[in-house]
PATIVO-896055 format. One record per residue (C-alpha): residue number from 1; residue in one letter; x, y, z. Coordinates in pm, whole numbers, plus 50000, padded with zeros to 5 digits. Example, Ala and Ser with C-alpha at 12.3 -4.5 7.8 and 13.67 -1.06 7.14 Angstrom:
@pos=1&code=a&X=51230&Y=49550&Z=50780
@pos=2&code=s&X=51367&Y=49894&Z=50714
This chain:
@pos=1&code=x&X=04397&Y=26225&Z=76060
@pos=2&code=x&X=04438&Y=26490&Z=76335
@pos=3&code=x&X=04679&Y=26488&Z=76609
@pos=4&code=x&X=04598&Y=26563&Z=76999
@pos=5&code=x&X=04838&Y=26625&Z=77306
@pos=6&code=x&X=04926&Y=26349&Z=77554
@pos=7&code=x&X=04824&Y=26616&Z=77797
@pos=8&code=x&X=04529&Y=26768&Z=77654
@pos=9&code=x&X=04325&Y=26502&Z=77457
@pos=10&code=x&X=04103&Y=26833&Z=77335
@pos=11&code=x&X=04364&Y=26999&Z=77114
@pos=12&code=x&X=04340&Y=26877&Z=76773
@pos=13&code=x&X=04555&Y=26968&Z=76468
@pos=14&code=x&X=04664&Y=26807&Z=76166
@pos=15&code=x&X=05020&Y=26691&Z=76103
@pos=16&code=x&X=05191&Y=26988&Z=75964
@pos=17&code=x&X=05117&Y=27168&Z=76263
@pos=18&code=x&X=05199&Y=26894&Z=76478
@pos=19&code=x&X=05539&Y=26835&Z=76329
@pos=20&code=x&X=05610&Y=27230&Z=76296
@pos=21&code=x&X=05553&Y=27238&Z=76703
@pos=22&code=x&X=05747&Y=26946&Z=76776
@pos=23&code=x&X=05601&Y=26951&Z=77149
@pos=24&code=x&X=05256&Y=27073&Z=77239
@pos=25&code=x&X=05243&Y=27389&Z=77476
@pos=26&code=x&X=05143&Y=27172&Z=77755
@pos=27&code=x&X=05419&Y=26975&Z=77745
@pos=28&code=x&X=05249&Y=26674&Z=77606
@pos=29&code=x&X=05377&Y=26465&Z=77292
@pos=30&code=x&X=05163&Y=26473&Z=76971
@pos=31&code=x&X=04966&Y=26144&Z=76883
@pos=32&code=x&X=04779&Y=26024&Z=76624
@pos=33&code=x&X=04401&Y=26018&Z=76680
@pos=34&code=x&X=04389&Y=25660&Z=76560
@pos=35&code=x&X=04639&Y=25419&Z=76450
@pos=36&code=x&X=04568&Y=25361&Z=76083
@pos=37&code=x&X=04564&Y=24953&Z=75943
@pos=38&code=x&X=04745&Y=24782&Z=75686
@pos=39&code=x&X=04591&Y=24480&Z=75571
@pos=40&code=x&X=04812&Y=24176&Z=75443
@pos=41&code=x&X=04729&Y=24267&Z=75095
@pos=42&code=x&X=04832&Y=24615&Z=75140
@pos=43&code=x&X=05150&Y=24458&Z=75280
@pos=44&code=x&X=05232&Y=24240&Z=74981
@pos=45&code=x&X=05159&Y=24511&Z=74749
@pos=46&code=x&X=05462&Y=24681&Z=74892
@pos=47&code=x&X=05728&Y=24404&Z=74783
@pos=48&code=x&X=05800&Y=24531&Z=74469
@pos=49&code=x&X=05850&Y=24886&Z=74592
@pos=50&code=x&X=06161&Y=25071&Z=74669
@pos=51&code=x&X=06228&Y=25193&Z=75030
@pos=52&code=x&X=06119&Y=25557&Z=74966
@pos=53&code=x&X=05808&Y=25382&Z=74786
@pos=54&code=x&X=05707&Y=25193&Z=75103
@pos=55&code=x&X=05754&Y=25499&Z=75333
@pos=56&code=x&X=05547&Y=25726&Z=75121
@pos=57&code=x&X=05277&Y=25459&Z=75152
@pos=58&code=x&X=05331&Y=25422&Z=75533
@pos=59&code=x&X=05294&Y=25835&Z=75561
@pos=60&code=x&X=04992&Y=25821&Z=75367
@pos=61&code=x&X=04834&Y=25676&Z=75631
@pos=62&code=x&X=04949&Y=25931&Z=75938
@pos=63&code=x&X=05003&Y=26264&Z=75720
@pos=64&code=x&X=04678&Y=26300&Z=75522
@pos=65&code=x&X=04680&Y=26678&Z=75499
@pos=66&code=x&X=05030&Y=26648&Z=75249
@pos=67&code=x&X=04971&Y=26563&Z=74877
@pos=68&code=x&X=05102&Y=26268&Z=74730
@pos=69&code=x&X=05339&Y=26487&Z=74526
@pos=70&code=x&X=05465&Y=26595&Z=74867
@pos=71&code=x&X=05522&Y=26285&Z=75012
@pos=72&code=x&X=05699&Y=26177&Z=74718
@pos=73&code=x&X=05935&Y=26464&Z=74714
@pos=74&code=x&X=06016&Y=26437&Z=75094
@pos=75&code=x&X=06057&Y=26037&Z=75037
@pos=76&code=x&X=06277&Y=26039&Z=74719
@pos=77&code=x&X=06500&Y=26326&Z=74886
@pos=78&code=x&X=06567&Y=26148&Z=75207
@pos=79&code=x&X=06596&Y=25811&Z=75076
@pos=80&code=x&X=06823&Y=25760&Z=74792
@pos=81&code=x&X=07206&Y=25646&Z=74752
@pos=82&code=x&X=07337&Y=26013&Z=74758
@pos=83&code=x&X=07287&Y=25967&Z=75116
@pos=84&code=x&X=07296&Y=25597&Z=75196
@pos=85&code=x&X=07547&Y=25371&Z=75136
@pos=86&code=x&X=07332&Y=25106&Z=75021
@pos=87&code=x&X=07026&Y=25110&Z=74767
@pos=88&code=x&X=06809&Y=24906&Z=74997
@pos=89&code=x&X=06883&Y=25160&Z=75293
@pos=90&code=x&X=06810&Y=24939&Z=75585
@pos=91&code=x&X=06964&Y=24617&Z=75512
@pos=92&code=x&X=06883&Y=24279&Z=75684
@pos=93&code=x&X=07186&Y=24006&Z=75746
@pos=94&code=x&X=07090&Y=23656&Z=75872
@pos=95&code=x&X=07285&Y=23615&Z=76147
@pos=96&code=x&X=07185&Y=23272&Z=76302
@pos=97&code=x&X=06903&Y=23044&Z=76267
@pos=98&code=x&X=06558&Y=23228&Z=76263
@pos=99&code=x&X=06746&Y=23559&Z=76412
@pos=100&code=x&X=06782&Y=23860&Z=76176
@pos=101&code=x&X=07003&Y=24169&Z=76220
@pos=102&code=x&X=06778&Y=24491&Z=76102
@pos=103&code=x&X=07125&Y=24736&Z=76007
@pos=104&code=x&X=06995&Y=25077&Z=76010
@pos=105&code=x&X=07350&Y=25252&Z=76043
@pos=106&code=x&X=07421&Y=25305&Z=75652
@pos=107&code=x&X=07309&Y=25657&Z=75634
@pos=108&code=x&X=07533&Y=25970&Z=75648
@pos=109&code=x&X=07592&Y=25937&Z=76051
@pos=110&code=x&X=07612&Y=25572&Z=76056
@pos=111&code=x&X=07363&Y=25538&Z=76323
@pos=112&code=x&X=06983&Y=25457&Z=76305
@pos=113&code=x&X=06871&Y=25826&Z=76392
@pos=114&code=x&X=06979&Y=25874&Z=76016
@pos=115&code=x&X=06652&Y=25687&Z=75906
@pos=116&code=x&X=06440&Y=25976&Z=76061
@pos=117&code=x&X=06654&Y=26261&Z=76063
@pos=118&code=x&X=06705&Y=26212&Z=75669
@pos=119&code=x&X=06344&Y=26319&Z=75602
@pos=120&code=x&X=06240&Y=26514&Z=75896
@pos=121&code=x&X=06396&Y=26849&Z=75755
@pos=122&code=x&X=06186&Y=26795&Z=75442
@pos=123&code=x&X=05879&Y=26729&Z=75662
@pos=124&code=x&X=05951&Y=27030&Z=75842
@pos=125&code=x&X=05996&Y=27271&Z=75561
@pos=126&code=x&X=05712&Y=27152&Z=75379
@pos=127&code=x&X=05518&Y=27170&Z=75690
@pos=128&code=x&X=05611&Y=27551&Z=75732
@pos=129&code=x&X=05490&Y=27618&Z=75365
@pos=130&code=x&X=05160&Y=27417&Z=75428
@pos=131&code=x&X=05124&Y=27635&Z=75705
@pos=132&code=x&X=05207&Y=28000&Z=75541
@pos=133&code=x&X=05455&Y=28063&Z=75798
@pos=134&code=x&X=05729&Y=28325&Z=75778
@pos=135&code=x&X=05912&Y=28236&Z=76118
@pos=136&code=x&X=06249&Y=28121&Z=76131
@pos=137&code=x&X=06249&Y=27774&Z=76280
@pos=138&code=x&X=06479&Y=27709&Z=76567
@pos=139&code=x&X=06579&Y=27346&Z=76637
@pos=140&code=x&X=06660&Y=27219&Z=76978
@pos=141&code=x&X=06809&Y=26915&Z=77015
@pos=142&code=x&X=06900&Y=26708&Z=77346
@pos=143&code=x&X=07142&Y=26403&Z=77230
@pos=144&code=x&X=07266&Y=26098&Z=77414
@pos=145&code=x&X=07497&Y=26048&Z=77104
@pos=146&code=x&X=07368&Y=25978&Z=76771
@pos=147&code=x&X=07065&Y=26215&Z=76748
@pos=148&code=x&X=07282&Y=26529&Z=76752
@pos=149&code=x&X=07503&Y=26434&Z=76452
@pos=150&code=x&X=07178&Y=26314&Z=76248
@pos=151&code=x&X=07008&Y=26619&Z=76353
@pos=152&code=x&X=07307&Y=26850&Z=76250
@pos=153&code=x&X=07387&Y=26661&Z=75926
@pos=154&code=x&X=07007&Y=26671&Z=75838
@pos=155&code=x&X=06955&Y=27056&Z=75888
@pos=156&code=x&X=07283&Y=27181&Z=75786
@pos=157&code=x&X=07228&Y=27494&Z=75583
@pos=158&code=x&X=06865&Y=27419&Z=75553
@pos=159&code=x&X=06695&Y=27769&Z=75433
@pos=160&code=x&X=06464&Y=27926&Z=75734
@pos=161&code=x&X=06636&Y=27672&Z=75995
@pos=162&code=x&X=06867&Y=27708&Z=76298
@pos=163&code=x&X=06984&Y=27403&Z=76509
@pos=164&code=x&X=07146&Y=27390&Z=76830
@pos=165&code=x&X=07269&Y=27051&Z=76976
@pos=166&code=x&X=07346&Y=26959&Z=77311
@pos=167&code=x&X=07545&Y=26673&Z=77449
@pos=168&code=x&X=07682&Y=26550&Z=77790
@pos=169&code=x&X=08017&Y=26669&Z=77823
@pos=170&code=x&X=08131&Y=26306&Z=77929
@pos=171&code=x&X=07838&Y=26109&Z=77788
@pos=172&code=x&X=07936&Y=26037&Z=77436
@pos=173&code=x&X=08186&Y=25827&Z=77288
@pos=174&code=x&X=08489&Y=25991&Z=77121
@pos=175&code=x&X=08379&Y=25916&Z=76764
@pos=176&code=x&X=08047&Y=26053&Z=76855
@pos=177&code=x&X=08170&Y=26366&Z=76998
@pos=178&code=x&X=08415&Y=26457&Z=76722
@pos=179&code=x&X=08146&Y=26419&Z=76460
@pos=180&code=x&X=07937&Y=26658&Z=76633
@pos=181&code=x&X=08211&Y=26922&Z=76721
@pos=182&code=x&X=08357&Y=26933&Z=76347
@pos=183&code=x&X=08013&Y=26959&Z=76185
@pos=184&code=x&X=07974&Y=27202&Z=75916
@pos=185&code=x&X=07694&Y=27433&Z=75817
@pos=186&code=x&X=07622&Y=27815&Z=75891
@pos=187&code=x&X=07284&Y=27745&Z=76069
@pos=188&code=x&X=07451&Y=27470&Z=76323
@pos=189&code=x&X=07542&Y=27519&Z=76682
@pos=190&code=x&X=07701&Y=27235&Z=76920
@pos=191&code=x&X=07762&Y=27304&Z=77301
@pos=192&code=x&X=07847&Y=27040&Z=77573
@pos=193&code=x&X=07657&Y=27045&Z=77891
@pos=194&code=x&X=07817&Y=26961&Z=78231
@pos=195&code=x&X=07563&Y=26648&Z=78333
@pos=196&code=x&X=07428&Y=26383&Z=78169
@pos=197&code=x&X=07179&Y=26339&Z=77896
@pos=198&code=x&X=06870&Y=26384&Z=78120
@pos=199&code=x&X=06980&Y=26721&Z=78196
@pos=200&code=x&X=07004&Y=26807&Z=77854
@pos=201&code=x&X=06680&Y=26665&Z=77765
@pos=202&code=x&X=06526&Y=26877&Z=78066
@pos=203&code=x&X=06677&Y=27168&Z=77992
@pos=204&code=x&X=06532&Y=27137&Z=77631
@pos=205&code=x&X=06175&Y=27061&Z=77746
@pos=206&code=x&X=06166&Y=27353&Z=78005
@pos=207&code=x&X=06315&Y=27604&Z=77729
@pos=208&code=x&X=06044&Y=27459&Z=77482
@pos=209&code=x&X=05744&Y=27526&Z=77731
@pos=210&code=x&X=05891&Y=27868&Z=77846
@pos=211&code=x&X=05637&Y=28140&Z=77787
@pos=212&code=x&X=05872&Y=28433&Z=77834
@pos=213&code=x&X=06130&Y=28253&Z=77587
@pos=214&code=x&X=05872&Y=28174&Z=77349
@pos=215&code=x&X=05732&Y=28525&Z=77332
@pos=216&code=x&X=06083&Y=28665&Z=77298
@pos=217&code=x&X=06131&Y=28453&Z=76994
@pos=218&code=x&X=05805&Y=28534&Z=76851
@pos=219&code=x&X=05905&Y=28859&Z=76884
@pos=220&code=x&X=06219&Y=28810&Z=76688
@pos=221&code=x&X=06017&Y=28634&Z=76410
@pos=222&code=x&X=06134&Y=28301&Z=76532
@pos=223&code=x&X=05985&Y=27975&Z=76686
@pos=224&code=x&X=06081&Y=27650&Z=76823
@pos=225&code=x&X=06075&Y=27271&Z=76691
@pos=226&code=x&X=06233&Y=26981&Z=76800
@pos=227&code=x&X=06422&Y=26701&Z=76583
@pos=228&code=x&X=06401&Y=26462&Z=76869
@pos=229&code=x&X=06161&Y=26163&Z=76910
@pos=230&code=x&X=05907&Y=26388&Z=77110
@pos=231&code=x&X=05840&Y=26538&Z=76742
@pos=232&code=x&X=05597&Y=26315&Z=76570
@pos=233&code=x&X=05772&Y=26386&Z=76252
@pos=234&code=x&X=06071&Y=26180&Z=76386
@pos=235&code=x&X=05887&Y=25874&Z=76516
@pos=236&code=x&X=05687&Y=25828&Z=76238
@pos=237&code=x&X=05952&Y=25718&Z=75984
@pos=238&code=x&X=06106&Y=25490&Z=76250
@pos=239&code=x&X=05773&Y=25309&Z=76188
@pos=240&code=x&X=05844&Y=25262&Z=75846
@pos=241&code=x&X=06136&Y=25037&Z=75851
@pos=242&code=x&X=05976&Y=24790&Z=76054
@pos=243&code=x&X=05679&Y=24757&Z=75831
@pos=244&code=x&X=05941&Y=24733&Z=75533
@pos=245&code=x&X=06144&Y=24464&Z=75709
@pos=246&code=x&X=05869&Y=24246&Z=75750
@pos=247&code=x&X=05777&Y=24295&Z=75388
@pos=248&code=x&X=06132&Y=24230&Z=75261
@pos=249&code=x&X=06179&Y=23878&Z=75509
@pos=250&code=x&X=05855&Y=23786&Z=75353
@pos=251&code=x&X=05923&Y=23878&Z=74981
@pos=252&code=x&X=06248&Y=23678&Z=75034
@pos=253&code=x&X=06085&Y=23402&Z=75174
@pos=254&code=x&X=06279&Y=23437&Z=75509
@pos=255&code=x&X=05900&Y=23417&Z=75677
@pos=256&code=x&X=05577&Y=23310&Z=75538
@pos=257&code=x&X=05306&Y=23600&Z=75470
@pos=258&code=x&X=05127&Y=23614&Z=75813
@pos=259&code=x&X=05371&Y=23468&Z=76027
@pos=260&code=x&X=05495&Y=23661&Z=76348
@pos=261&code=x&X=05803&Y=23783&Z=76398
@pos=262&code=x&X=05958&Y=23939&Z=76728
@pos=263&code=x&X=06147&Y=24216&Z=76759
@pos=264&code=x&X=06426&Y=24332&Z=76992
@pos=265&code=x&X=06543&Y=24696&Z=77038
@pos=266&code=x&X=06795&Y=24830&Z=77233
@pos=267&code=x&X=06640&Y=25170&Z=77360
@pos=268&code=x&X=06684&Y=25437&Z=77621
@pos=269&code=x&X=06428&Y=25685&Z=77513
@pos=270&code=x&X=06189&Y=25429&Z=77419
@pos=271&code=x&X=06135&Y=25579&Z=77070
@pos=272&code=x&X=06249&Y=25289&Z=76860
@pos=273&code=x&X=06078&Y=25027&Z=77025
@pos=274&code=x&X=05745&Y=25246&Z=77024
@pos=275&code=x&X=05754&Y=25258&Z=76635
@pos=276&code=x&X=05766&Y=24888&Z=76637
@pos=277&code=x&X=05478&Y=24883&Z=76859
@pos=278&code=x&X=05263&Y=25126&Z=76626
@pos=279&code=x&X=05365&Y=24912&Z=76363
@pos=280&code=x&X=05243&Y=24601&Z=76541
@pos=281&code=x&X=04920&Y=24764&Z=76602
@pos=282&code=x&X=04899&Y=24903&Z=76257
@pos=283&code=x&X=04876&Y=24499&Z=76146
@pos=284&code=x&X=05226&Y=24418&Z=76080
@pos=285&code=x&X=05221&Y=24051&Z=76246
@pos=286&code=x&X=05488&Y=24118&Z=76543
@pos=287&code=x&X=05468&Y=23919&Z=76833
@pos=288&code=x&X=05676&Y=24006&Z=77176
@pos=289&code=x&X=05865&Y=24368&Z=77176
@pos=290&code=x&X=06181&Y=24290&Z=77378
@pos=291&code=x&X=06308&Y=24614&Z=77516
@pos=292&code=x&X=06666&Y=24601&Z=77594
@pos=293&code=x&X=06903&Y=24818&Z=77813
@pos=294&code=x&X=07210&Y=24844&Z=77976
@pos=295&code=x&X=07258&Y=24886&Z=78350
@pos=296&code=x&X=07054&Y=25227&Z=78347
@pos=297&code=x&X=06737&Y=24950&Z=78365
@pos=298&code=x&X=06469&Y=25207&Z=78443
@pos=299&code=x&X=06268&Y=25053&Z=78157
@pos=300&code=x&X=06334&Y=24715&Z=78229
@pos=301&code=x&X=06246&Y=24764&Z=78593
@pos=302&code=x&X=05944&Y=24982&Z=78442
@pos=303&code=x&X=05786&Y=24697&Z=78228
@pos=304&code=x&X=05868&Y=24439&Z=78526
@pos=305&code=x&X=05712&Y=24651&Z=78811
@pos=306&code=x&X=05538&Y=24881&Z=78666
@pos=307&code=x&X=05705&Y=25134&Z=78881
@pos=308&code=x&X=05899&Y=25400&Z=78716
@pos=309&code=x&X=06164&Y=25545&Z=78932
@pos=310&code=x&X=06433&Y=25750&Z=78810
@pos=311&code=x&X=06568&Y=25829&Z=79169
@pos=312&code=x&X=06886&Y=25595&Z=79115
@pos=313&code=x&X=07275&Y=25601&Z=79024
@pos=314&code=x&X=07340&Y=25705&Z=78700
@pos=315&code=x&X=07621&Y=25465&Z=78494
@pos=316&code=x&X=07847&Y=25592&Z=78197
@pos=317&code=x&X=07845&Y=25283&Z=77995
@pos=318&code=x&X=08006&Y=25157&Z=77685
@pos=319&code=x&X=07644&Y=25184&Z=77517
@pos=320&code=x&X=07596&Y=25559&Z=77596
@pos=321&code=x&X=07329&Y=25609&Z=77388
@pos=322&code=x&X=07116&Y=25413&Z=77621
@pos=323&code=x&X=07271&Y=25608&Z=77903
@pos=324&code=x&X=06932&Y=25769&Z=78009
@pos=325&code=x&X=06679&Y=25756&Z=78312
@pos=326&code=x&X=06401&Y=25967&Z=78178
@pos=327&code=x&X=06227&Y=25789&Z=77866
@pos=328&code=x&X=06046&Y=26054&Z=77707
@pos=329&code=x&X=05852&Y=25830&Z=77448
@pos=330&code=x&X=05708&Y=25623&Z=77743
@pos=331&code=x&X=05463&Y=25921&Z=77746
@pos=332&code=x&X=05289&Y=25771&Z=77421
@pos=333&code=x&X=05261&Y=25437&Z=77494
@pos=334&code=x&X=05070&Y=25513&Z=77851
@pos=335&code=x&X=04880&Y=25734&Z=77691
@pos=336&code=x&X=04750&Y=25468&Z=77464
@pos=337&code=x&X=04736&Y=25169&Z=77733
@pos=338&code=x&X=04512&Y=25412&Z=77990
@pos=339&code=x&X=04223&Y=25472&Z=77697
@pos=340&code=x&X=04401&Y=25831&Z=77615
@pos=341&code=x&X=04344&Y=25937&Z=77992
@pos=342&code=x&X=04501&Y=26282&Z=77974
@pos=343&code=x&X=04432&Y=26383&Z=78317
@pos=344&code=x&X=04618&Y=26049&Z=78444
@pos=345&code=x&X=04901&Y=26117&Z=78206
@pos=346&code=x&X=04932&Y=26489&Z=78380
@pos=347&code=x&X=04932&Y=26313&Z=78722
@pos=348&code=x&X=05185&Y=26041&Z=78651
@pos=349&code=x&X=05452&Y=26271&Z=78472
@pos=350&code=x&X=05365&Y=26582&Z=78698
@pos=351&code=x&X=05521&Y=26309&Z=78949
@pos=352&code=x&X=05787&Y=26237&Z=78765
@pos=353&code=x&X=05889&Y=26580&Z=78727
@pos=354&code=x&X=05852&Y=26637&Z=79070
@pos=355&code=x&X=05883&Y=26328&Z=79279
@pos=356&code=x&X=06109&Y=26134&Z=79026
@pos=357&code=x&X=05852&Y=25843&Z=79012
@pos=358&code=x&X=05499&Y=25708&Z=78952
@pos=359&code=x&X=05345&Y=25397&Z=78943
@pos=360&code=x&X=05078&Y=25276&Z=78671
@pos=361&code=x&X=04764&Y=25078&Z=78755
@pos=362&code=x&X=04749&Y=24675&Z=78769
@pos=363&code=x&X=04543&Y=24669&Z=78442
@pos=364&code=x&X=04845&Y=24879&Z=78256
@pos=365&code=x&X=05107&Y=24666&Z=78385
@pos=366&code=x&X=04909&Y=24349&Z=78286
@pos=367&code=x&X=04908&Y=24497&Z=77914
@pos=368&code=x&X=05247&Y=24593&Z=77914
@pos=369&code=x&X=05365&Y=24256&Z=78039
@pos=370&code=x&X=05182&Y=24077&Z=77733
@pos=371&code=x&X=05320&Y=24336&Z=77467
@pos=372&code=x&X=05706&Y=24375&Z=77594
@pos=373&code=x&X=05963&Y=24199&Z=77774
@pos=374&code=x&X=06203&Y=24381&Z=77944
@pos=375&code=x&X=06574&Y=24261&Z=78005
@pos=376&code=x&X=06919&Y=24462&Z=78067
@pos=377&code=x&X=07286&Y=24343&Z=78088
@pos=378&code=x&X=07586&Y=24493&Z=78195
@pos=379&code=x&X=07925&Y=24623&Z=78032
@pos=380&code=x&X=08120&Y=24302&Z=78078
@pos=381&code=x&X=07803&Y=24106&Z=77926
@pos=382&code=x&X=07762&Y=24383&Z=77623
@pos=383&code=x&X=08159&Y=24286&Z=77564
@pos=384&code=x&X=08156&Y=23911&Z=77588
@pos=385&code=x&X=07860&Y=23925&Z=77354
@pos=386&code=x&X=08015&Y=24111&Z=77098
@pos=387&code=x&X=08320&Y=23855&Z=77111
@pos=388&code=x&X=08105&Y=23591&Z=77107
@pos=389&code=x&X=07905&Y=23685&Z=76800
@pos=390&code=x&X=08215&Y=23781&Z=76602
@pos=391&code=x&X=08371&Y=23427&Z=76688
@pos=392&code=x&X=08066&Y=23206&Z=76652
@pos=393&code=x&X=07919&Y=23411&Z=76330
@pos=394&code=x&X=08215&Y=23633&Z=76199
@pos=395&code=x&X=07971&Y=23917&Z=76245
@pos=396&code=x&X=08105&Y=24255&Z=76420
@pos=397&code=x&X=07831&Y=24458&Z=76561
@pos=398&code=x&X=07843&Y=24750&Z=76798
@pos=399&code=x&X=07797&Y=24808&Z=77169
@pos=400&code=x&X=07405&Y=24889&Z=77169
@pos=401&code=x&X=07337&Y=24587&Z=76909
@pos=402&code=x&X=07495&Y=24340&Z=77142
@pos=403&code=x&X=07303&Y=24460&Z=77438
@pos=404&code=x&X=06995&Y=24379&Z=77243
@pos=405&code=x&X=07159&Y=24014&Z=77149
@pos=406&code=x&X=07241&Y=23967&Z=77500
@pos=407&code=x&X=06889&Y=24013&Z=77610
@pos=408&code=x&X=06741&Y=23819&Z=77356
@pos=409&code=x&X=06932&Y=23555&Z=77444
@pos=410&code=x&X=06834&Y=23560&Z=77806
@pos=411&code=x&X=06444&Y=23595&Z=77650
@pos=412&code=x&X=06491&Y=23279&Z=77448
@pos=413&code=x&X=06662&Y=23081&Z=77776
@pos=414&code=x&X=06415&Y=23213&Z=77984
@pos=415&code=x&X=06092&Y=23165&Z=77762
@pos=416&code=x&X=06174&Y=22897&Z=77517
@pos=417&code=x&X=06046&Y=23142&Z=77244
@pos=418&code=x&X=06181&Y=23010&Z=76912
@pos=419&code=x&X=05985&Y=23263&Z=76699
@pos=420&code=x&X=06182&Y=23399&Z=76423
@pos=421&code=x&X=06318&Y=23733&Z=76565
@pos=422&code=x&X=06451&Y=24057&Z=76396
@pos=423&code=x&X=06708&Y=24279&Z=76604
@pos=424&code=x&X=06726&Y=24656&Z=76538
@pos=425&code=x&X=07119&Y=24696&Z=76464
@pos=426&code=x&X=07151&Y=25073&Z=76561
@pos=427&code=x&X=07511&Y=25181&Z=76505
@pos=428&code=x&X=07817&Y=25113&Z=76304
@pos=429&code=x&X=08065&Y=24922&Z=76532
@pos=430&code=x&X=08322&Y=25216&Z=76409
@pos=431&code=x&X=08128&Y=25455&Z=76642
@pos=432&code=x&X=08232&Y=25281&Z=76911
@pos=433&code=x&X=08568&Y=25151&Z=76825
@pos=434&code=x&X=08765&Y=25157&Z=77142
@pos=435&code=x&X=08466&Y=24936&Z=77344
@pos=436&code=x&X=08428&Y=24724&Z=77019
@pos=437&code=x&X=08830&Y=24625&Z=76979
@pos=438&code=x&X=08883&Y=24604&Z=77341
@pos=439&code=x&X=08618&Y=24317&Z=77344
@pos=440&code=x&X=08754&Y=24176&Z=77025
@pos=441&code=x&X=09118&Y=24207&Z=77066
@pos=442&code=x&X=09210&Y=24419&Z=77385
@pos=443&code=x&X=09584&Y=24422&Z=77311
@pos=444&code=x&X=09520&Y=24643&Z=76984
@pos=445&code=x&X=09318&Y=24899&Z=77188
@pos=446&code=x&X=09527&Y=25248&Z=77206
@pos=447&code=x&X=09533&Y=25594&Z=77257
@pos=448&code=x&X=09461&Y=25681&Z=76906
@pos=449&code=x&X=09098&Y=25669&Z=76821
@pos=450&code=x&X=09173&Y=25653&Z=76417
@pos=451&code=x&X=09472&Y=25362&Z=76472
@pos=452&code=x&X=09157&Y=25183&Z=76654
@pos=453&code=x&X=08947&Y=25197&Z=76363
@pos=454&code=x&X=09236&Y=25105&Z=76119
@pos=455&code=x&X=09285&Y=24776&Z=76364
@pos=456&code=x&X=08881&Y=24738&Z=76370
@pos=457&code=x&X=08906&Y=24718&Z=76004
@pos=458&code=x&X=09145&Y=24476&Z=75998
@pos=459&code=x&X=08954&Y=24232&Z=76225
@pos=460&code=x&X=08617&Y=24277&Z=76113
@pos=461&code=x&X=08684&Y=24314&Z=75720
@pos=462&code=x&X=08380&Y=24588&Z=75729
@pos=463&code=x&X=08478&Y=24885&Z=75518
@pos=464&code=x&X=08543&Y=25174&Z=75738
@pos=465&code=x&X=08229&Y=25396&Z=75632
@pos=466&code=x&X=08331&Y=25729&Z=75445
@pos=467&code=x&X=08190&Y=25978&Z=75681
@pos=468&code=x&X=08367&Y=25846&Z=75969
@pos=469&code=x&X=08741&Y=25829&Z=75800
@pos=470&code=x&X=08680&Y=26193&Z=75675
@pos=471&code=x&X=08656&Y=26309&Z=76015
@pos=472&code=x&X=09057&Y=26250&Z=76090
@pos=473&code=x&X=09142&Y=26564&Z=75927
@pos=474&code=x&X=08823&Y=26772&Z=75998
@pos=475&code=x&X=08884&Y=27082&Z=76198
@pos=476&code=x&X=08708&Y=27113&Z=76518
@pos=477&code=x&X=08455&Y=27412&Z=76514
@pos=478&code=x&X=08284&Y=27392&Z=76878
@pos=479&code=x&X=08478&Y=27413&Z=77203
@pos=480&code=x&X=08196&Y=27566&Z=77419
@pos=481&code=x&X=08069&Y=27378&Z=77763
@pos=482&code=x&X=07806&Y=27529&Z=78013
@pos=483&code=x&X=07628&Y=27447&Z=78303
@pos=484&code=x&X=07305&Y=27288&Z=78274
@pos=485&code=x&X=07137&Y=27585&Z=78458
@pos=486&code=x&X=07263&Y=27844&Z=78138
@pos=487&code=x&X=07105&Y=27647&Z=77856
@pos=488&code=x&X=06832&Y=27912&Z=77815
@pos=489&code=x&X=07038&Y=28187&Z=77845
@pos=490&code=x&X=07297&Y=28031&Z=77571
@pos=491&code=x&X=06977&Y=27968&Z=77349
@pos=492&code=x&X=06888&Y=28349&Z=77357
@pos=493&code=x&X=07242&Y=28475&Z=77329
@pos=494&code=x&X=07296&Y=28234&Z=76989
@pos=495&code=x&X=06986&Y=28352&Z=76878
@pos=496&code=x&X=07103&Y=28776&Z=76925
@pos=497&code=x&X=06815&Y=28777&Z=77174
@pos=498&code=x&X=06981&Y=28803&Z=77494
């Protein structure tokens, strides 16, 4: 299996090179030259396997330059009870009739990003060895809350790497911020940016493709890579949990083998739902892909109109990990739907950079409407959904998962579709204690983050994850805050290259 850039189809490299680079020098994203298939018999064969074994089977389809031993090493190292609080890694809760919650937050940072970022360091260090590279790998990360901590935790003290995380100063929850600024590790740096997530993400991408910076790093014996989902090594592990979840549901008799399910994903950067699309294209019987947004509904509008327009007001919401107006992974989908037309991708994303807007063809609009449903809800509806689910089913979910549930309810009411449905639950409710608690019992909300955690524990009956309870006594290590235009100089300064 070879990989090419969405902006230059003539590029061709194996997965180790694509993972080590993170992003193509032309600014494009790496995609596999074809989507491998899994037959129903192959899916059934995964039934008796552990999550790590299922992951290795899926990766063997995509990372064909990795040996079986290398894949086993990566998967067994990443997906174990040492890192995850549950042996199943990805738990499935039967919420109500025909609706299931895929709980992706039982890892060390209590968010779905752990599913990929626990294995990415193993992928990256294995790739570097395979390529006989002796450069130090510098990981740059822009985060809207969860990716940052998950990447920091995955890469802390990994030999031959250094990681820097940038987050929007006022754009993450108090718990998310505390997770990052107390991070341990000799090779980690965390810095706030005066701006929103899109400012952080644009800054990182500009640094990645700045030839002067790249040359400076090379002279210093370093090279960049990425832990954001622009890196294929971050995205392909997300495909695994959709494959695995279908197998689990069929094995447990919740669905028949071959029965179609719908999938609902709360997303801002489009990576998590794109992974479900890849699983569908591989042969997993997935029907509608339901894309759930908060009021920063650029994806909802795009799916419904074919016009992508980031020229709009930006809102800070109670589901901050989706407070995004530039959805990077959409580029991969459009590359595929356009027939791998790299010139068209360059035109659209050039227009996005220059004018903040582009419109796709009628044919692609039709393809998207067949594959996806886009919906959104505001903070009031999000909190009402949290309360309703709690009161009706005794289930406590976070703000992002609640967005997904509300959009699914709207989809079901609009279409009458009663297909069994899997909802991606992306974070522990304790990461957003204030918002969740205010939805359940506003009188219990206080200024003390950990008092609210305790109150939420009393209401929900869910044990507070150890990773979050331990934060209360951790010392803050990082206090920096910079202007978005100073990111480049900050990076070079931290690396001793300024």
